[in-house]
N, C-alpha and C positions, 0 to 999 in steps of 0.2 A: 069809504073805509079809512079809518084813522091808522096812523103808524103803529100804535100799540097793538091793534088787532092784527095787522099785517105781520108784525114781528112774532106774535104768538102763533099764527098759522105757519109761518116759515119755520119756527122752532119745532112745531109738531110734525111737519112734513120731514124735516131733517131727522128727527128722532125716529120716525117711522121707517125712513130709508136705512138708517143705521141698524134698526132691529131686523129688517129684512135681510140686510147684508150679513148680519151675524148668524142668520138661520141657514145661509148657503152651505151646502155640503162641501167637504174638501174634495179636491181632485188630485190625481197623481202629480200634475205639474206643480202643485204647491210644495212638493218635496224635491224638485229638480236639483237643487243645490246641495242636498244632503249626501253625505258620504258614510260608509262606502257605497258605491253604486251597485245596485242589485241587477244581476244577470241570472235569470233562472237556469240557463244552460250551465253556468258554473256552480251555482249553489245546489241545485238538485241534480248533482252528478256524483254517484257513489252512494254509500250508506249514510243514513241519518236516523235520528230518534226524535220523537216529539212527545211532549206531555201536555195533556189538555183537560179542559172541563167544559161541560155544557151547563149554562145557567138559564133558568126560565126568565120570563119578562120582569119578574120581581127581583131578580138577582140571586135567587137561591140555586146553589149547585145541585144539579139533578143527576149528572153522570161524570165520572172521571175516567180517563183513558190514556193509554200509551199507544203510539203509532211507530212502527218500524218501517222505514222507507228505503227504497233503493231506486236511484235514478240512473238512466243511461241515455246518452245523446249521440245521435249521428247527424252531424251538420245542424240543421235547424229543427229537427224532429226528436223529441224525447219521450221516453216511456218512464212513468213514475209509478212504482208499485207501492201501495200503502196497505199495511196489515195492522188493523185496529184490535186492541185487547182492552175491553171495558172492565171496570172494577167489579161488575156483577158477573164476570166470566164470559159474557157474550163476545163474539169475534166477528169481524167484518173484513172484507177485502175490497179495495177499489184500485183499478189500474187506469191511470190517466195516459192519454196520448196528447202531448203538448207540442204546439207548433210556434216557433218564433217567426213572426210576420214582418219583422223589421220595425224600426222607429219606436222601439219600446213596446210594441204590441204583441200579444200572444192570443192563441185560441187553444181550447182544450176540450177533450171529450172523454167520457167514461160511460160505462154501461148504465149507471144510475143517474147520469146527467141528462137533462132534457135539452136536446139541441146542442148548441155549442156554448162553452164558457168563454167569455171574452175578457181579456186582461190588458191592462195598460200599466207600464212601469215608467218611473222617472225618479232619478236620484236613488235613494235607498228604499223606495216604496213600490208596491205593486197592488193594484186593485183588480180583483176578479169579480165578475158578476155572472151568476148562473142560476138555473133552477135544478133542484135535486129531488129525485124520488126518494122519500124518506119513509121507511117502514116504522109504524108505531102501532103496537098492540094488534097485530094481524091485518092492519090496513096500510095502504101506501098513499102518502100525500106528496104533492108537488109543492115544495117550499122554495122561496127565493133567497139566495145568499148574496150579501154585499160583503165581500171578503177582502180585508186589507192585510198585507204582509209588510213588515219593516225589518230590513237587515240592520242588525246592531253592530256586528263585526263579521269577520270572515267565517265564524263558526256558529253564531247565534242569530236566529230570526224569530221575531214575535209576530203572531197572527191573531187577528180578531175578526170574526165573521158575525154579521147581524143576520138573523133568520126572520123572514116575514112571510105572510100569506095574505094576499089581497091588500098589501100595504100595512097590515097589522103586525106589529113586532111580537114575535113568538119567544125569542131568546137569543143568546149569544154563545158562540164557540170561541174559546180562547186557547191558544197553543203556543208553546215554546219549542222551536226546532233547534236541534244541536247536531253539528257535524263532529265526528270523532277527531 
């Protein structure tokens, strides 16, 4: 093998490695140095309001909604009550029980969450992963959520959740939380 062929193969392998590295998903540790630091016990304590949209996989807005939330913590266990009001008049309620496990880790449960939600926080970011029982047109589907929250300042947090089923992207939920 001549040096020209070897150089081309090395260049192709290097390019392939860079492409694969570029496809890697972010992890909470990527945000460890970001400020302000997110502590769910602080942020989800007291009343909050969130405004959100659901977009389908093509990016078209399918639903708009407002969420009124109240969080209460006792030591490392919190209850987060969420009351949803959709633009079409529909209403939903979800009550989370969230546990701070230490080391930036959290677990959560709610009536429509399958098993446990698992969360990891670092810096200003939190990543939740869970399956949710989602009612659609009289049927209930279990969909997977890859849910990211980013604390912007002491009052505002942005949230983007990717919904999928069997690895197929269904749509996204985008929220802006605000403390009074």
